[in-house]
N, C-alpha and C positions, 0 to 999 in steps of 0.2 A: 126144689130150691132154685134151680136155674130159671124156671118159669116165673117164679115170684120176683126174682131179680130183674128179669126182662120187663115185667109189667111195671115195676117200680121205676125203672129207667125210662119207660115210655111216658109215664105220668109226669116225671121230672122234666122231660123234654117238652111235653105239651104245655106245662106251666111256664117254662122259660119262653116258649113261642108266644104265649098270650100276653106276657108281661113286658116284652121288649118293644121299643118303638120301631118304626119302619126304617131299617138300615139299608134297604135295597138301593137307595139313592147314593150311598157311599161306595166309592171305588178305591180299593186298597192297591197301591202300586208297588212294584218291585218285589223284594223278598220280605215284605212286612205282613204282619197279621193284626187283625182287630180282635182284642180280647175283652170280654166282659169280666170284671173282677168277681171272684168268688166271695162267699160269706166266710169270714174268719171265725176262729174260735173266740169265745168270750171269757173262757177260763183257762188258767194255767193247769199243769198236771197236779199241782198241789192244791187246787181249788180256789185260788185267788181270782177275783173278778178283774178283768182288764178294762181300762177306760176306752171310750168310743174310738179315739183316733190312734190307738196303739198299733192296731193291725196295719194301718196305712203306712206306718213309718218303718216297717220291717224291710230288709233288703231283698228278701225272696217273697214273691207273691204268687198266687195261683188264680186261674180263671178259665172260662170256657172260650174257645176260639169261635168267633162268629163269622169272620170272612178272612180269606187269604188272598194275597197278591198273586200274580202269575208266576213269579219265581225269579231266578237270576237270569238276566239277559245274556244271550250268546252273540258275540260279534259275528257279522255276516262275512263270508269269504267272497264277496262280490268284487270282481275285478273291473267294474265299470268306472267311468270317469267321475271325479268328485262333483262336477257341475251338472251331471246327468243323474238325478236321483232315481233309484230303482223303486218299484212299487211292491217289493216283497213284504210279506208279513214278518213282524218281529218274532224271533224264536227264543224260548226260555227253557231253562232247566227247572222242572217243577219242584215245589217245596215238599218236605217230608210230612208236614202237618196238614190236617184237614179240618174243615169246620165241624164242630161238635167235640173235638178233642179237649181234654182237660190239660192245660199247660201250666207248668211251673217255670217262672221266668224271673230274671233279675230286674229289680225296679230301676236301677241306674241306667239300663238300656231302654227303658220304656218312656214313651211320651204320653202324658195324661191328657185326655180331651173330654169335653162335655158336649153331648149331642142330645137335644130334646130333653134336657134335664137329667140324663143318665151319664154316669162316668164310665169311660172306656180307656183302654191302653192300646197304643200302637207300638208293636214290638218287632224288631227285625228277627229273622229266624235264628241268627247266631246268639241272640239274647235269651232264647228258650233253652232251659236246662233239661227238661224231661217232659214227656207227653204220656198221658194215660188215654188209651183208645179202647172203646167198648166195641169189640167185633162180635157180630152175631153169626 
């Protein structure tokens, strides 16, 4: 059973890789993540068919995380002078989420963008309610 689930997961990931545009050019900044919206259900529990735009209006959405920002910036403890900039690299507290996670997030915290004809959401980490991670 576990092996079948792993094969199914691998096929699903390969399909997603083939169907998405080149997002390598996009750089996500700060504590934000780039999410590809998931496919919603078309029926209610009672069997009623839902119209096409109904899922987009719900307050809670889900989708797969494609890219993550570096995290929360940490202020430096540099005692140098203000006019003498230091050449140190910025330091960050990393995010809890990772690319490939299924995220459930609040729509009011998300910013919807369209890139190469596909719809994505940019969501800060504090707008993500829960993450499902497939660990192998």
